[in-house]
OpenMM code with the backbone's topology and positions (N, CA, C; nanometers):
from openmm import Vec3, app, unit

residues = "MET LEU GLU ARG THR ASN SER PRO ASP LEU PHE LEU LEU LEU VAL ALA GLY TYR LEU VAL ARG THR HIS LEU LEU PHE VAL PHE ARG ALA SER SER GLU LEU GLN THR GLU LEU GLU LYS ILE LYS SER LEU MET ILE PRO SER TYR MET ILE GLU LEU ARG LYS LEU LEU LEU GLU PRO PRO GLU LEU HIS SER PHE CYS LEU VAL THR GLU SER LEU SER SER CYS SER".split()
positions = [
    Vec3(-2.0303, 3.4208, -4.0549),
    Vec3(-2.0864, 3.3686, -3.9321),
    Vec3(-2.0925, 3.2234, -3.8923),
    Vec3(-2.0734, 3.1647, -3.9762),
    Vec3(-2.0530, 3.0027, -3.9004),
    Vec3(-1.8994, 3.0221, -3.8764),
    Vec3(-1.8068, 3.0836, -3.8726),
    Vec3(-1.6955, 3.0803, -3.8429),
    Vec3(-1.6718, 3.1210, -3.6696),
    Vec3(-1.7626, 3.2387, -3.6644),
    Vec3(-1.7716, 3.2902, -3.5256),
    Vec3(-1.8355, 3.1772, -3.4524),
    Vec3(-1.9447, 3.1146, -3.4638),
    Vec3(-2.0012, 3.0319, -3.3668),
    Vec3(-1.9254, 2.9347, -3.3684),
    Vec3(-1.8010, 2.8541, -3.4488),
    Vec3(-1.7462, 2.7544, -3.4122),
    Vec3(-1.5873, 2.8184, -3.3472),
    Vec3(-1.5418, 2.9274, -3.3154),
    Vec3(-1.4200, 2.9714, -3.2662),
    Vec3(-1.4617, 2.9331, -3.1267),
    Vec3(-1.5631, 2.9808, -3.0375),
    Vec3(-1.5935, 2.9479, -2.9131),
    Vec3(-1.5723, 2.8020, -2.8726),
    Vec3(-1.6348, 2.7369, -2.9615),
    Vec3(-1.6513, 2.6087, -2.9504),
    Vec3(-1.5213, 2.5435, -2.9818),
    Vec3(-1.4562, 2.5765, -3.0324),
    Vec3(-1.3166, 2.5330, -3.0411),
    Vec3(-1.2078, 2.5568, -2.9385),
    Vec3(-1.2670, 2.6697, -2.9072),
    Vec3(-1.1545, 2.6705, -2.7610),
    Vec3(-1.2192, 2.6482, -2.6466),
    Vec3(-1.3434, 2.5984, -2.6196),
    Vec3(-1.3651, 2.5491, -2.4678),
    Vec3(-1.3200, 2.3942, -2.5323),
    Vec3(-1.2977, 2.3567, -2.6518),
    Vec3(-1.2720, 2.2154, -2.7129),
    Vec3(-1.1290, 2.2182, -2.6383),
    Vec3(-1.0289, 2.3076, -2.7002),
    Vec3(-0.9008, 2.3241, -2.6672),
    Vec3(-0.8777, 2.3348, -2.5137),
    Vec3(-0.9520, 2.4029, -2.4234),
    Vec3(-0.9403, 2.4372, -2.2897),
    Vec3(-0.9551, 2.2789, -2.2165),
    Vec3(-1.0851, 2.2559, -2.2644),
    Vec3(-1.0849, 2.0909, -2.1942),
    Vec3(-0.9996, 2.0072, -2.2099),
    Vec3(-0.9347, 1.9590, -2.3247),
    Vec3(-0.8761, 1.8820, -2.3545),
    Vec3(-0.7017, 1.9297, -2.2645),
    Vec3(-0.7093, 2.0416, -2.2610),
    Vec3(-0.5999, 2.0741, -2.1904),
    Vec3(-0.5713, 2.0277, -2.0540),
    Vec3(-0.7237, 2.0777, -1.9864),
    Vec3(-0.7726, 2.0116, -1.8589),
    Vec3(-0.7673, 1.8892, -1.8224),
    Vec3(-0.7758, 1.8011, -1.9238),
    Vec3(-0.8161, 1.6553, -1.9132),
    Vec3(-0.6431, 1.6165, -1.9113),
    Vec3(-0.5859, 1.6374, -2.0033),
    Vec3(-0.4307, 1.6434, -2.0085),
    Vec3(-0.2962, 1.6338, -1.8805),
    Vec3(-0.3988, 1.7348, -1.8208),
    Vec3(-0.3154, 1.8292, -1.7007),
    Vec3(-0.3524, 1.7166, -1.6004),
    Vec3(-0.4683, 1.6961, -1.6053),
    Vec3(-0.5162, 1.6302, -1.4931),
    Vec3(-0.4886, 1.4610, -1.4767),
    Vec3(-0.4751, 1.3978, -1.6313),
    Vec3(-0.3953, 1.2652, -1.6369),
    Vec3(-0.2744, 1.2854, -1.5773),
    Vec3(-0.2225, 1.3619, -1.6324),
    Vec3(-0.0381, 1.3727, -1.5838),
    Vec3(-0.0489, 1.3867, -1.4131),
    Vec3(-0.0991, 1.4614, -1.3739),
    Vec3(-0.1067, 1.4682, -1.2352),
    Vec3(-0.1109, 1.3555, -1.1549),
    Vec3(-0.2712, 1.2783, -1.1964),
    Vec3(-0.2907, 1.1321, -1.1589),
    Vec3(-0.1580, 1.0267, -1.1923),
    Vec3(-0.1026, 1.0529, -1.3177),
    Vec3(0.0175, 0.9417, -1.3430),
    Vec3(0.1335, 0.9539, -1.2655),
    Vec3(0.1589, 1.1025, -1.2403),
    Vec3(0.2532, 1.0919, -1.1435),
    Vec3(0.2553, 1.0312, -1.0056),
    Vec3(0.1276, 1.0769, -0.9468),
    Vec3(0.0857, 1.0391, -0.7935),
    Vec3(0.0753, 0.8909, -0.8087),
    Vec3(0.0142, 0.8243, -0.9120),
    Vec3(0.0501, 0.6946, -0.8911),
    Vec3(0.1829, 0.6208, -0.8745),
    Vec3(0.2721, 0.6652, -0.9853),
    Vec3(0.3790, 0.6349, -0.9870),
    Vec3(0.4811, 0.6633, -0.8521),
    Vec3(0.4034, 0.8035, -0.7672),
    Vec3(0.4980, 0.8070, -0.6595),
    Vec3(0.4569, 0.7013, -0.5164),
    Vec3(0.3162, 0.6784, -0.5711),
    Vec3(0.2659, 0.5647, -0.4552),
    Vec3(0.3166, 0.4383, -0.5065),
    Vec3(0.3400, 0.3928, -0.6345),
    Vec3(0.3894, 0.2751, -0.6464),
    Vec3(0.5531, 0.2243, -0.5772),
    Vec3(0.6091, 0.3889, -0.6029),
    Vec3(0.7271, 0.3772, -0.5212),
    Vec3(0.7423, 0.3562, -0.4110),
    Vec3(0.7143, 0.4211, -0.3272),
    Vec3(0.6726, 0.4203, -0.1929),
    Vec3(0.6144, 0.2784, -0.1244),
    Vec3(0.5091, 0.2138, -0.2020),
    Vec3(0.4652, 0.0287, -0.1910),
    Vec3(0.5863, -0.0292, -0.1797),
    Vec3(0.6856, -0.0143, -0.3210),
    Vec3(0.7791, -0.0553, -0.3016),
    Vec3(0.8736, -0.0545, -0.1936),
    Vec3(0.8830, 0.0288, -0.1472),
    Vec3(0.9829, 0.0526, -0.0375),
    Vec3(0.9249, -0.0112, 0.0682),
    Vec3(0.8193, 0.0321, 0.1282),
    Vec3(0.7595, -0.0578, 0.2043),
    Vec3(0.7379, -0.2236, 0.2215),
    Vec3(0.7754, -0.2364, 0.0544),
    Vec3(0.7577, -0.4156, 0.0788),
    Vec3(0.8948, -0.4429, 0.0912),
    Vec3(1.0028, -0.3952, 0.0411),
    Vec3(1.1051, -0.4127, 0.0428),
    Vec3(1.1604, -0.4291, 0.2200),
    Vec3(1.1100, -0.3173, 0.3087),
    Vec3(1.1169, -0.3277, 0.4213),
    Vec3(1.0598, -0.4480, 0.4901),
    Vec3(0.9363, -0.4785, 0.4542),
    Vec3(0.8182, -0.5992, 0.5214),
    Vec3(0.9133, -0.7399, 0.5270),
    Vec3(0.9607, -0.7666, 0.3762),
    Vec3(1.0178, -0.8732, 0.3609),
    Vec3(1.0686, -0.9484, 0.4283),
    Vec3(1.2348, -0.8589, 0.4672),
    Vec3(1.3489, -0.9039, 0.5543),
    Vec3(1.2976, -0.9354, 0.6737),
    Vec3(1.1964, -0.8465, 0.7635),
    Vec3(1.1608, -0.8787, 0.8964),
    Vec3(1.1007, -0.9969, 0.9248),
    Vec3(0.9946, -1.0255, 0.8013),
    Vec3(0.8877, -1.1445, 0.8103),
    Vec3(0.9893, -1.2679, 0.8053),
    Vec3(1.1043, -1.2500, 0.7119),
    Vec3(1.1869, -1.3828, 0.7103),
    Vec3(1.2517, -1.3670, 0.8208),
    Vec3(1.2946, -1.2815, 0.9079),
    Vec3(1.3745, -1.2999, 1.0313),
    Vec3(1.2774, -1.3757, 1.1274),
    Vec3(1.1429, -1.3174, 1.1369),
    Vec3(1.0921, -1.3653, 1.2674),
    Vec3(1.0599, -1.5287, 1.2148),
    Vec3(1.0300, -1.5524, 1.1006),
    Vec3(0.9777, -1.6808, 1.0848),
    Vec3(1.1383, -1.7770, 1.0828),
    Vec3(1.2136, -1.7168, 1.0815),
    Vec3(1.3762, -1.8014, 1.0862),
    Vec3(1.3645, -1.7963, 1.2902),
    Vec3(1.3315, -1.7284, 1.3441),
    Vec3(1.3324, -1.7109, 1.4721),
    Vec3(1.2672, -1.8400, 1.5417),
    Vec3(1.1085, -1.8379, 1.4760),
    Vec3(1.0256, -1.9251, 1.5279),
    Vec3(1.0443, -2.0708, 1.4730),
    Vec3(1.1320, -2.0808, 1.3699),
    Vec3(1.1678, -2.1981, 1.3267),
    Vec3(1.3214, -2.3007, 1.3945),
    Vec3(1.4074, -2.1792, 1.4337),
    Vec3(1.5076, -2.2197, 1.4805),
    Vec3(1.5041, -2.2612, 1.6510),
    Vec3(1.3985, -2.1735, 1.7252),
    Vec3(1.4204, -2.1554, 1.8203),
    Vec3(1.3006, -2.2634, 1.8969),
    Vec3(1.3458, -2.3749, 2.0080),
    Vec3(1.2329, -2.4504, 2.0730),
    Vec3(1.1408, -2.3233, 2.0999),
    Vec3(1.0065, -2.4058, 2.1009),
    Vec3(0.8900, -2.3505, 2.1829),
    Vec3(0.8868, -2.3274, 2.3462),
    Vec3(0.8494, -2.2221, 2.3765),
    Vec3(0.8519, -2.2260, 2.5220),
    Vec3(0.7326, -2.2773, 2.5750),
    Vec3(0.7839, -2.3591, 2.7057),
    Vec3(0.6629, -2.4357, 2.7838),
    Vec3(0.6219, -2.3682, 2.9169),
    Vec3(0.6865, -2.2523, 2.9221),
    Vec3(0.6542, -2.1863, 3.0847),
    Vec3(0.5080, -2.1737, 3.0925),
    Vec3(0.4631, -2.1197, 2.9972),
    Vec3(0.3472, -2.0916, 3.0031),
    Vec3(0.2403, -2.2171, 2.9865),
    Vec3(0.2845, -2.3043, 2.9207),
    Vec3(0.1704, -2.3973, 2.9444),
    Vec3(0.2196, -2.5068, 3.0693),
    Vec3(0.2947, -2.5127, 3.1122),
    Vec3(0.3564, -2.5597, 3.2861),
    Vec3(0.2725, -2.4895, 3.3753),
    Vec3(0.3135, -2.3563, 3.3582),
    Vec3(0.2165, -2.2669, 3.4367),
    Vec3(0.0548, -2.2872, 3.4757),
    Vec3(-0.0203, -2.3485, 3.3233),
    Vec3(-0.1510, -2.3538, 3.3416),
    Vec3(-0.1578, -2.5000, 3.3958),
    Vec3(-0.0963, -2.5832, 3.3290),
    Vec3(-0.1292, -2.7318, 3.4170),
    Vec3(-0.0389, -2.7458, 3.5420),
    Vec3(0.0480, -2.6486, 3.6115),
    Vec3(0.0173, -2.6741, 3.7440),
    Vec3(-0.0672, -2.5923, 3.8232),
    Vec3(-0.1620, -2.5148, 3.7440),
    Vec3(-0.2659, -2.4448, 3.8370),
    Vec3(-0.3717, -2.5174, 3.8483),
    Vec3(-0.4000, -2.6191, 3.7050),
    Vec3(-0.4939, -2.6922, 3.7194),
    Vec3(-0.4733, -2.7877, 3.7983),
    Vec3(-0.3636, -2.8728, 3.8083),
    Vec3(-0.3652, -2.9807, 3.8867),
    Vec3(-0.3644, -2.9779, 4.0647),
    Vec3(-0.2999, -2.8123, 4.0790),
    Vec3(-0.2908, -2.7755, 4.2426),
    Vec3(-0.4568, -2.7779, 4.2616),
    Vec3(-0.5456, -2.7192, 4.1753),
    Vec3(-0.6837, -2.6926, 4.1713),
    Vec3(-0.7604, -2.8118, 4.2388),
    Vec3(-0.7392, -2.9608, 4.1602),
    Vec3(-0.8091, -3.0498, 4.1667),
    Vec3(-0.7694, -3.1270, 4.3000),
] * unit.nanometer
topology = app.Topology()
chain = topology.addChain("A")
for resn in residues:
    res = topology.addResidue(resn, chain)
    for name in ("N", "CA", "C"):
        topology.addAtom(name, app.Element.getBySymbol(name[0]), res)
């Protein structure tokens, strides 16, 4: 009689273990794909950031907008 009551419990334990294993495998694969995609995005962002930083450092600042503001203030007074 004891063997019959343990058999359904063992079956449920095996099914639960299989479901947990499958779920963990799915989560691992999804996180691996997400990490790969984030690495691709990171590699695209860094060069564009460096290019814009070089542009800002190499080009002199434009004073047109500042001149327009000062001219409008001087004409108003």
